[in-house]
NUVEXZA-157452 format. One record per residue: residue number from 1; x, y, z of N, C-alpha, C in turn; residue in three letters. Coordinates in steps of 0.2 Angstrom, whole numbers, plus 5000, padded with zeros to 4 digits. Layout:
BEGIN
> resi,n.px,n.py,n.pz,ca.px,ca.py,ca.pz,c.px,c.py,c.pz,resn
> NUM,X,Y,Z,X,Y,Z,X,Y,Z,ala $
...
END
This chain:
BEGIN
> resi,n.px,n.py,n.pz,ca.px,ca.py,ca.pz,c.px,c.py,c.pz,resn
> 1,5046,5077,4957,5040,5075,4959,5039,5075,4966,unk $
> 2,5031,5079,4966,5030,5080,4972,5029,5074,4977,unk $
> 3,5030,5077,4982,5031,5071,4988,5024,5069,4991,unk $
> 4,5019,5074,4989,5013,5070,4990,5012,5063,4986,unk $
> 5,5012,5066,4978,5012,5059,4975,5015,5054,4976,unk $
> 6,5023,5052,4979,5027,5048,4980,5022,5045,4986,unk $
> 7,5019,5048,4991,5017,5044,4998,5011,5041,4996,unk $
> 8,5006,5042,4992,5001,5039,4990,5003,5033,4986,unk $
> 9,5009,5032,4981,5011,5026,4978,5014,5021,4984,unk $
> 10,5018,5024,4989,5020,5019,4994,5014,5018,4996,unk $
> 11,5010,5022,4999,5003,5017,5003,4999,5013,4998,unk $
> 12,4998,5013,4990,4997,5009,4986,4998,5002,4986,unk $
> 13,5006,5004,4986,5013,4996,4988,5010,4994,4993,unk $
> 14,5010,4996,4999,5010,4991,5005,5002,4988,5005,unk $
> 15,4997,4992,5002,4989,4989,5001,4991,4983,4996,unk $
> 16,4993,4983,4992,4993,4978,4986,4999,4974,4988,unk $
> 17,5004,4975,4992,5008,4969,4993,5006,4962,4994,unk $
> 18,5002,4963,4998,4999,4956,5000,4994,4951,4997,unk $
> 19,4994,4956,4990,4990,4951,4986,4994,4950,4979,unk $
> 20,4993,4944,4976,4997,4944,4969,4991,4942,4963,unk $
> 21,4986,4943,4965,4980,4941,4959,4981,4933,4959,unk $
> 22,4979,4928,4962,4980,4921,4962,4974,4920,4955,unk $
> 23,4976,4916,4950,4972,4914,4945,4966,4910,4950,unk $
> 24,4960,4913,4944,4954,4910,4948,4952,4904,4941,unk $
> 25,4948,4900,4944,4945,4893,4940,4938,4896,4937,unk $
> 26,4936,4903,4940,4930,4905,4937,4930,4909,4932,unk $
> 27,4925,4908,4926,4925,4913,4922,4922,4918,4921,unk $
> 28,4924,4925,4920,4919,4931,4920,4919,4933,4915,unk $
> 29,4914,4937,4914,4912,4942,4907,4911,4948,4910,unk $
> 30,4915,4951,4906,4915,4961,4908,4912,4964,4901,unk $
> 31,4912,4969,4901,4910,4975,4896,4915,4980,4894,unk $
> 32,4914,4979,4888,4919,4984,4886,4917,4991,4883,unk $
> 33,4921,4995,4882,4917,5003,4880,4913,5003,4873,unk $
> 34,4912,4998,4870,4906,4995,4864,4901,4992,4869,unk $
> 35,4900,4990,4873,4894,4986,4876,4894,4979,4873,unk $
> 36,4902,4975,4872,4902,4970,4870,4903,4966,4876,unk $
> 37,4900,4961,4875,4902,4955,4882,4909,4952,4879,unk $
> 38,4915,4953,4884,4921,4949,4884,4921,4942,4889,unk $
> 39,4921,4938,4887,4919,4930,4891,4929,4929,4893,unk $
> 40,4931,4929,4899,4938,4927,4901,4937,4922,4904,unk $
> 41,4938,4916,4904,4939,4909,4905,4942,4907,4911,unk $
> 42,4948,4912,4912,4954,4911,4917,4957,4916,4918,unk $
> 43,4960,4919,4923,4966,4923,4924,4970,4922,4918,unk $
> 44,4972,4928,4913,4974,4930,4908,4982,4928,4912,unk $
> 45,4986,4925,4906,4995,4923,4908,4999,4927,4903,unk $
> 46,4996,4929,4898,5000,4932,4893,4995,4940,4890,unk $
> 47,4996,4945,4893,4993,4950,4890,4997,4955,4886,unk $
> 48,4994,4959,4881,4996,4964,4877,4992,4969,4876,unk $
> 49,4996,4976,4880,4992,4981,4880,4993,4986,4875,unk $
> 50,4988,4990,4872,4988,4994,4867,4988,5001,4867,unk $
> 51,4986,5004,4876,4988,5010,4877,4989,5011,4884,unk $
> 52,4995,5015,4885,4998,5018,4890,4994,5017,4896,unk $
> 53,4989,5020,4896,4984,5021,4904,4984,5014,4906,unk $
> 54,4979,5009,4901,4979,5003,4901,4985,4999,4904,unk $
> 55,4992,5000,4902,4998,4996,4903,4999,4997,4912,unk $
> 56,4998,5005,4914,4999,5005,4919,4995,5003,4924,unk $
> 57,4988,5002,4922,4984,5000,4927,4986,4991,4928,unk $
> 58,4987,4986,4922,4988,4982,4923,4995,4981,4930,unk $
> 59,4999,4985,4930,5005,4985,4934,5002,4987,4940,unk $
> 60,4999,4992,4941,4995,4995,4949,4992,4988,4951,unk $
> 61,4988,4985,4946,4987,4979,4949,4991,4972,4952,unk $
> 62,4995,4973,4950,5001,4969,4954,5001,4964,4947,unk $
> 63,5001,4964,4940,5000,4960,4934,5006,4961,4928,unk $
> 64,5010,4965,4932,5014,4968,4925,5019,4963,4923,unk $
> 65,5020,4957,4926,5023,4951,4925,5021,4949,4918,unk $
> 66,5014,4948,4919,5011,4945,4914,5010,4949,4905,unk $
> 67,5013,4956,4905,5014,4959,4899,5019,4956,4896,unk $
> 68,5015,4954,4889,5023,4950,4885,5022,4955,4877,unk $
> 69,5017,4959,4877,5018,4965,4873,5015,4971,4873,unk $
> 70,5018,4978,4871,5015,4985,4874,5015,4987,4867,unk $
> 71,5012,4993,4869,5012,4999,4862,5018,5004,4863,unk $
> 72,5021,5006,4858,5026,5009,4859,5027,5014,4863,unk $
> 73,5020,5017,4866,5021,5024,4870,5021,5022,4877,unk $
> 74,5019,5016,4878,5020,5013,4887,5027,5014,4890,unk $
> 75,5027,5017,4896,5036,5019,4899,5034,5018,4906,unk $
> 76,5029,5017,4909,5029,5015,4916,5026,5009,4918,unk $
> 77,5028,5006,4923,5033,5010,4927,5040,5006,4923,unk $
> 78,5045,5007,4926,5053,5005,4924,5053,4999,4920,unk $
> 79,5050,4995,4924,5052,4986,4922,5046,4987,4915,unk $
> 80,5043,4991,4912,5040,4988,4905,5045,4990,4900,unk $
> 81,5051,4993,4901,5056,4995,4896,5057,4987,4893,unk $
> 82,5058,4983,4895,5061,4977,4892,5057,4973,4887,unk $
> 83,5050,4975,4890,5043,4972,4886,5043,4973,4878,unk $
> 84,5042,4968,4871,5043,4970,4866,5036,4973,4864,unk $
> 85,5037,4978,4858,5034,4984,4855,5029,4980,4850,unk $
> 86,5023,4980,4848,5019,4979,4843,5015,4986,4840,unk $
> 87,5020,4992,4841,5016,4996,4836,5012,5002,4839,unk $
> 88,5007,5004,4839,5003,5010,4842,4997,5008,4842,unk $
> 89,4991,5011,4845,4985,5012,4843,4982,5012,4837,unk $
> 90,4986,5017,4833,4984,5018,4826,4989,5014,4821,unk $
> 91,4993,5012,4823,4995,5005,4818,4997,5001,4821,unk $
> 92,4994,4996,4825,4995,4990,4829,4998,4984,4823,unk $
> 93,5005,4982,4826,5008,4977,4822,5002,4969,4823,unk $
> 94,4997,4969,4819,4993,4963,4818,4998,4957,4819,unk $
> 95,5003,4955,4814,5006,4950,4814,5010,4948,4820,unk $
> 96,5013,4954,4825,5016,4953,4828,5014,4951,4835,unk $
> 97,5007,4954,4836,5002,4953,4842,5002,4946,4841,unk $
> 98,4997,4943,4836,4996,4937,4834,5001,4932,4835,unk $
> 99,5008,4932,4836,5013,4929,4836,5016,4928,4844,unk $
> 100,5014,4933,4849,5015,4932,4855,5010,4928,4859,unk $
> 101,5004,4927,4856,5000,4921,4858,4996,4924,4866,unk $
> 102,4993,4930,4864,4991,4934,4872,4983,4930,4872,unk $
> 103,4982,4929,4879,4974,4926,4880,4971,4932,4882,unk $
> 104,4974,4938,4881,4970,4944,4882,4972,4951,4879,unk $
> 105,4970,4954,4875,4973,4962,4873,4969,4967,4874,unk $
> 106,4971,4972,4879,4970,4977,4879,4969,4984,4875,unk $
> 107,4964,4987,4874,4965,4992,4867,4963,4997,4869,unk $
> 108,4962,5003,4865,4957,5007,4867,4952,5008,4860,unk $
> 109,4947,5012,4863,4941,5009,4857,4942,5011,4852,unk $
> 110,4947,5016,4850,4949,5020,4844,4954,5015,4839,unk $
> 111,4956,5010,4842,4962,5006,4842,4961,5003,4834,unk $
> 112,4964,5005,4829,4965,5000,4824,4965,4994,4823,unk $
> 113,4962,4987,4821,4965,4982,4819,4960,4978,4825,unk $
> 114,4958,4980,4829,4954,4977,4835,4950,4972,4833,unk $
> 115,4945,4974,4829,4941,4968,4825,4944,4964,4821,unk $
> 116,4950,4963,4818,4954,4959,4814,4956,4956,4819,unk $
> 117,4959,4958,4826,4964,4953,4830,4956,4950,4833,unk $
> 118,4951,4952,4834,4945,4948,4837,4943,4941,4832,unk $
> 119,4945,4943,4824,4943,4939,4820,4947,4934,4819,unk $
> 120,4953,4933,4821,4960,4929,4824,4957,4925,4829,unk $
> 121,4953,4927,4832,4953,4920,4839,4954,4924,4847,unk $
> 122,4957,4931,4846,4960,4934,4852,4954,4938,4855,unk $
> 123,4955,4936,4861,4950,4940,4867,4954,4949,4866,unk $
> 124,4948,4953,4864,4951,4960,4865,4945,4964,4869,unk $
> 125,4949,4967,4872,4945,4970,4878,4945,4978,4876,unk $
> 126,4942,4982,4874,4940,4989,4871,4939,4994,4876,unk $
> 127,4944,4998,4881,4944,5003,4884,4947,5009,4885,unk $
> 128,4943,5015,4885,4948,5021,4884,4944,5025,4889,unk $
> 129,4946,5028,4894,4946,5031,4899,4946,5040,4899,unk $
> 130,4940,5042,4898,4942,5050,4897,4940,5055,4904,unk $
> 131,4936,5051,4907,4935,5056,4915,4936,5051,4919,unk $
> 132,4935,5053,4927,4935,5050,4933,4930,5044,4931,unk $
> 133,4925,5045,4931,4920,5040,4931,4923,5034,4925,unk $
> 134,4926,5036,4921,4928,5031,4916,4933,5026,4920,unk $
> 135,4937,5031,4920,4945,5028,4926,4945,5025,4932,unk $
> 136,4936,5025,4932,4935,5020,4940,4933,5014,4937,unk $
> 137,4929,5014,4932,4924,5009,4928,4929,5004,4925,unk $
> 138,4935,5007,4921,4941,5004,4918,4944,5000,4922,unk $
> 139,4946,5004,4930,4951,5001,4934,4947,4995,4935,unk $
> 140,4940,4994,4936,4937,4989,4941,4937,4984,4936,unk $
> 141,4934,4986,4929,4934,4982,4922,4941,4977,4921,unk $
> 142,4946,4980,4922,4953,4978,4920,4954,4972,4925,unk $
> 143,4952,4975,4931,4954,4970,4939,4950,4964,4938,unk $
> 144,4944,4964,4936,4938,4958,4934,4941,4953,4930,unk $
> 145,4941,4958,4925,4947,4954,4919,4952,4951,4920,unk $
> 146,4957,4952,4924,4963,4948,4927,4960,4945,4934,unk $
> 147,4955,4945,4937,4953,4940,4939,4957,4942,4947,unk $
> 148,4958,4948,4949,4960,4950,4955,4955,4953,4957,unk $
> 149,4954,4952,4964,4949,4951,4967,4946,4958,4970,unk $
> 150,4941,4959,4970,4938,4966,4970,4941,4970,4977,unk $
> 151,4940,4966,4981,4943,4971,4988,4951,4973,4987,unk $
> 152,4954,4969,4986,4960,4971,4983,4961,4977,4979,unk $
> 153,4956,4977,4974,4958,4982,4969,4955,4989,4972,unk $
> 154,4950,4988,4975,4947,4993,4976,4950,4996,4983,unk $
> 155,4954,4992,4987,4958,4997,4993,4963,5000,4990,unk $
> 156,4965,4998,4983,4972,5000,4979,4967,5008,4976,unk $
> 157,4962,5008,4973,4959,5013,4970,4956,5018,4974,unk $
> 158,4954,5016,4981,4953,5022,4987,4960,5026,4988,unk $
> 159,4966,5022,4989,4972,5025,4990,4974,5031,4984,unk $
> 160,4972,5028,4977,4971,5033,4973,4968,5040,4973,unk $
> 161,4961,5039,4976,4957,5044,4977,4960,5048,4983,unk $
> 162,4963,5045,4988,4965,5046,4995,4971,5053,4991,unk $
> 163,4975,5051,4987,4979,5054,4982,4976,5062,4980,unk $
> 164,4972,5062,4977,4969,5066,4973,4966,5071,4975,unk $
> 165,4963,5067,4983,4959,5073,4985,4965,5077,4991,unk $
> 166,4970,5074,4993,4976,5077,4996,4979,5082,4992,unk $
> 167,4978,5081,4985,4981,5088,4980,4974,5093,4981,unk $
> 168,4970,5091,4981,4965,5096,4979,4965,5102,4986,unk $
> 169,4964,5098,4991,4965,5101,4997,4972,5105,4999,unk $
> 170,4976,5104,4995,4984,5107,4996,4982,5114,4992,unk $
> 171,4977,5116,4988,4977,5122,4985,4975,5128,4990,unk $
> 172,4978,5133,4989,4977,5139,4992,4972,5142,4990,unk $
> 173,4968,5147,4996,4963,5149,4992,4964,5155,4987,unk $
> 174,4970,5158,4986,4972,5162,4979,4971,5159,4974,unk $
> 175,4975,5152,4975,4975,5149,4968,4968,5146,4965,unk $
> 176,4964,5146,4969,4957,5144,4968,4954,5148,4962,unk $
> 177,4956,5155,4963,4952,5161,4960,4957,5159,4953,unk $
> 178,4962,5157,4950,4963,5156,4944,4958,5155,4938,unk $
> 179,4960,5156,4932,4958,5153,4928,4962,5151,4921,unk $
> 180,4962,5144,4921,4968,5138,4918,4966,5138,4911,unk $
> 181,4970,5137,4908,4971,5133,4900,4975,5128,4901,unk $
> 182,4973,5122,4901,4979,5116,4900,4979,5113,4893,unk $
> 183,4984,5115,4891,4986,5109,4884,4988,5104,4883,unk $
> 184,4984,5099,4880,4988,5093,4880,4993,5091,4874,unk $
> 185,4993,5094,4869,4995,5094,4862,4996,5098,4859,unk $
> 186,5002,5100,4857,5003,5107,4852,5000,5108,4846,unk $
> 187,4994,5104,4844,4990,5104,4840,4986,5111,4837,unk $
> 188,4983,5115,4842,4984,5112,4849,4977,5110,4852,unk $
> 189,4979,5105,4857,4972,5101,4859,4972,5104,4865,unk $
> 190,4966,5105,4870,4967,5106,4876,4961,5101,4881,unk $
> 191,4961,5100,4887,4958,5099,4892,4951,5101,4893,unk $
> 192,4945,5100,4892,4940,5103,4893,4938,5100,4902,unk $
> 193,4932,5105,4903,4930,5103,4910,4927,5096,4911,unk $
> 194,4924,5092,4905,4923,5086,4904,4929,5081,4904,unk $
> 195,4936,5082,4904,4940,5079,4904,4942,5075,4912,unk $
> 196,4946,5072,4913,4949,5069,4918,4952,5074,4920,unk $
> 197,4956,5079,4916,4960,5085,4920,4956,5088,4922,unk $
> 198,4950,5091,4918,4945,5096,4918,4941,5094,4924,unk $
> 199,4939,5089,4925,4937,5087,4933,4940,5089,4939,unk $
> 200,4948,5086,4938,4951,5087,4944,4952,5096,4945,unk $
> 201,4953,5099,4940,4953,5106,4941,4945,5110,4944,unk $
> 202,4942,5107,4943,4933,5110,4944,4934,5107,4953,unk $
> 203,4937,5101,4954,4936,5097,4962,4942,5103,4965,unk $
> 204,4947,5106,4963,4950,5111,4965,4948,5117,4965,unk $
> 205,4942,5120,4963,4940,5125,4962,4941,5129,4957,unk $
> 206,4943,5128,4951,4947,5130,4947,4942,5132,4941,unk $
> 207,4943,5137,4938,4940,5137,4933,4943,5136,4926,unk $
> 208,4941,5133,4921,4943,5129,4916,4941,5133,4911,unk $
> 209,4946,5137,4906,4942,5142,4903,4938,5138,4894,unk $
> 210,4940,5132,4894,4938,5126,4890,4930,5123,4893,unk $
> 211,4925,5123,4890,4919,5121,4894,4918,5114,4892,unk $
> 212,4914,5111,4896,4910,5105,4895,4910,5102,4888,unk $
> 213,4904,5108,4885,4901,5108,4879,4908,5106,4872,unk $
> 214,4913,5107,4874,4916,5106,4868,4921,5098,4867,unk $
> 215,4917,5094,4873,4921,5087,4871,4928,5088,4876,unk $
> 216,4928,5082,4879,4934,5080,4884,4940,5084,4881,unk $
> 217,4942,5082,4874,4949,5085,4873,4949,5089,4866,unk $
> 218,4947,5095,4866,4944,5098,4859,4950,5101,4857,unk $
> 219,4949,5100,4850,4957,5105,4846,4954,5112,4845,unk $
> 220,4958,5118,4848,4957,5123,4852,4960,5127,4846,unk $
> 221,4956,5132,4842,4958,5139,4840,4962,5143,4844,unk $
> 222,4969,5143,4841,4973,5149,4846,4969,5153,4849,unk $
> 223,4966,5158,4842,4962,5164,4844,4958,5164,4850,unk $
> 224,4955,5159,4851,4950,5159,4856,4954,5159,4863,unk $
> 225,4958,5155,4862,4962,5156,4871,4963,5163,4871,unk $
> 226,4967,5167,4866,4968,5174,4867,4963,5177,4870,unk $
> 227,4956,5176,4867,4951,5182,4868,4947,5179,4875,unk $
> 228,4950,5171,4879,4948,5170,4884,4952,5172,4890,unk $
> 229,4958,5173,4887,4964,5178,4893,4964,5173,4899,unk $
> 230,4965,5168,4899,4969,5162,4904,4973,5166,4911,unk $
> 231,4972,5165,4916,4977,5168,4920,4985,5165,4922,unk $
> 232,4983,5157,4921,4989,5151,4919,4988,5145,4914,unk $
> 233,4994,5145,4912,4992,5140,4906,4998,5135,4907,unk $
> 234,4994,5128,4907,4998,5122,4907,4999,5119,4901,unk $
> 235,5006,5117,4900,5005,5113,4894,5012,5106,4895,unk $
> 236,5014,5103,4891,5019,5100,4890,5025,5101,4888,unk $
> 237,5032,5101,4887,5037,5104,4885,5036,5104,4876,unk $
> 238,5034,5100,4874,5032,5101,4866,5028,5106,4862,unk $
> 239,5023,5109,4868,5021,5117,4866,5024,5120,4867,unk $
> 240,5029,5121,4869,5032,5129,4872,5034,5132,4865,unk $
> 241,5037,5128,4861,5039,5131,4855,5033,5135,4852,unk $
> 242,5029,5132,4850,5024,5133,4846,5020,5138,4849,unk $
> 243,5019,5139,4856,5016,5143,4860,5019,5151,4857,unk $
> 244,5025,5152,4856,5029,5157,4857,5027,5162,4847,unk $
> 245,5023,5156,4845,5023,5159,4838,5016,5160,4835,unk $
> 246,5010,5159,4840,5006,5158,4840,5002,5166,4841,unk $
> 247,4998,5169,4835,4996,5178,4837,4992,5178,4841,unk $
> 248,4994,5185,4844,4992,5186,4850,4993,5185,4857,unk $
> 249,4998,5177,4859,4999,5174,4865,5005,5178,4868,unk $
> 250,5009,5182,4864,5013,5188,4869,5010,5190,4873,unk $
> 251,5004,5192,4871,5001,5199,4875,4995,5195,4881,unk $
> 252,4995,5187,4881,4991,5184,4887,4996,5188,4893,unk $
> 253,4991,5187,4898,4994,5188,4905,4998,5182,4909,unk $
> 254,4994,5176,4906,4999,5169,4908,5006,5169,4904,unk $
> 255,5006,5174,4898,5013,5173,4896,5018,5179,4898,unk $
> 256,5014,5185,4898,5018,5190,4901,5021,5191,4909,unk $
> 257,5018,5186,4911,5019,5187,4918,5021,5180,4921,unk $
> 258,5022,5175,4914,5027,5170,4917,5023,5164,4920,unk $
> 259,5016,5164,4920,5012,5161,4924,5011,5155,4919,unk $
> 260,5017,5152,4918,5017,5145,4913,5018,5141,4915,unk $
> 261,5015,5135,4917,5019,5128,4919,5021,5126,4914,unk $
> 262,5028,5122,4912,5029,5117,4906,5031,5112,4910,unk $
> 263,5028,5107,4907,5029,5100,4911,5035,5098,4907,unk $
> 264,5039,5095,4909,5046,5089,4905,5040,5084,4905,unk $
> 265,5044,5079,4897,5040,5073,4895,5038,5069,4901,unk $
> 266,5042,5066,4905,5038,5062,4910,5033,5062,4913,unk $
> 267,5032,5071,4915,5029,5073,4919,5020,5074,4916,unk $
> 268,5022,5076,4909,5018,5077,4905,5013,5071,4903,unk $
> 269,5018,5064,4902,5015,5058,4902,5009,5056,4906,unk $
> 270,5014,5059,4911,5009,5054,4918,5002,5059,4918,unk $
> 271,5003,5067,4917,4997,5070,4917,4991,5068,4914,unk $
> 272,4993,5067,4907,4987,5065,4901,4983,5058,4901,unk $
> 273,4987,5053,4905,4985,5047,4907,4979,5046,4912,unk $
> 274,4974,5045,4911,4967,5043,4916,4968,5036,4919,unk $
> 275,4975,5035,4924,4975,5028,4925,4977,5028,4934,unk $
> 276,4982,5026,4935,4982,5024,4941,4989,5030,4946,unk $
> 277,4990,5035,4941,4995,5040,4944,4991,5046,4944,unk $
> 278,4984,5046,4943,4980,5052,4944,4983,5057,4949,unk $
> 279,4984,5054,4955,4985,5057,4962,4992,5062,4961,unk $
> 280,4996,5058,4958,5002,5062,4956,5003,5069,4951,unk $
> 281,4997,5067,4946,4996,5071,4940,4992,5079,4944,unk $
> 282,4987,5076,4949,4983,5081,4951,4988,5085,4956,unk $
> 283,4992,5083,4961,4998,5086,4964,5002,5091,4959,unk $
> 284,5003,5089,4955,5009,5095,4949,5005,5099,4947,unk $
> 285,4998,5098,4946,4994,5104,4944,4993,5107,4951,unk $
> 286,4992,5105,4957,4991,5110,4963,4997,5114,4963,unk $
> 287,5003,5110,4963,5009,5114,4963,5010,5120,4959,unk $
> 288,5009,5118,4953,5007,5124,4949,5003,5132,4949,unk $
> 289,4998,5129,4952,4992,5134,4953,4994,5137,4959,unk $
> 290,4997,5133,4965,4999,5137,4972,5007,5141,4969,unk $
> 291,5010,5139,4965,5017,5144,4962,5012,5149,4960,unk $
> 292,5009,5149,4955,5006,5155,4951,5002,5160,4956,unk $
> 293,4999,5158,4961,4995,5162,4965,5000,5164,4970,unk $
> 294,5004,5161,4973,5011,5164,4976,5014,5171,4974,unk $
> 295,5016,5170,4967,5020,5176,4964,5018,5179,4960,unk $
> 296,5012,5179,4958,5009,5181,4954,5012,5184,4947,unk $
> 297,5014,5188,4944,5017,5191,4939,5022,5191,4938,unk $
> 298,5027,5188,4944,5034,5188,4943,5036,5182,4940,unk $
> 299,5033,5176,4940,5037,5172,4936,5034,5163,4937,unk $
> 300,5032,5159,4935,5032,5153,4937,5032,5147,4931,unk $
> 301,5039,5145,4930,5041,5141,4926,5044,5133,4930,unk $
> 302,5041,5129,4927,5044,5122,4928,5049,5119,4924,unk $
END
């Protein structure tokens, strides 16, 4: 992991160490992604999170100790490994969630069973960040829901953004000339210019071959990628084998020149989550692009 990523985390920890998010007696009302008002009478003490990026946000806000149930994919920070699992966003275990008696359930807008949980009297806040603006809005909404003072949460967010900007500035002029395809899953699904990953690449001055008009994370026809001829391909380790089987991909410049950055699972998890580790993800992308620009066609492999 890049030293730049670690440094922003250490800075954010120092900024956050002076506050713990003391419970507030004043009720707050927040809007979720469906524009539904969710009233939270007091600082939640028992939280269930059904989306990894929301889990990471809770922990970055120094509220990790209040998590009593998680989806099966939440795996950061290390301290959440011991928290009970309650299924996933597509198959949440309603009975297990209710049994945990949460005073707040954090879920994606697409989470199945969210309506059922609400009908059973649980407070459900549906949030799913897809771009940078979403990520900032979700950060502020979760902080407000957890009764974390805005000044404190804003300081940590500013540290995250400073880390993203440091990654942007670390890109070499040659790297800014590259055309990139970022694959988020081997279906394949890619990250377009309208996703938070695509917006990071745009800030770097890099050309994303998937236009914003395709939606944030579109399913991609492999032949379309062949025709687009990206200079660099970024993907998780799960995509490596399938890429080699796709017609025409062996002729791609990125494949022939080994301008291929394959991220290990833990890094891939971090990269595709629009949350507090976006700065580390941005630095991984910048490191990949700088290596590709510096080594040309002689090999770029992570």
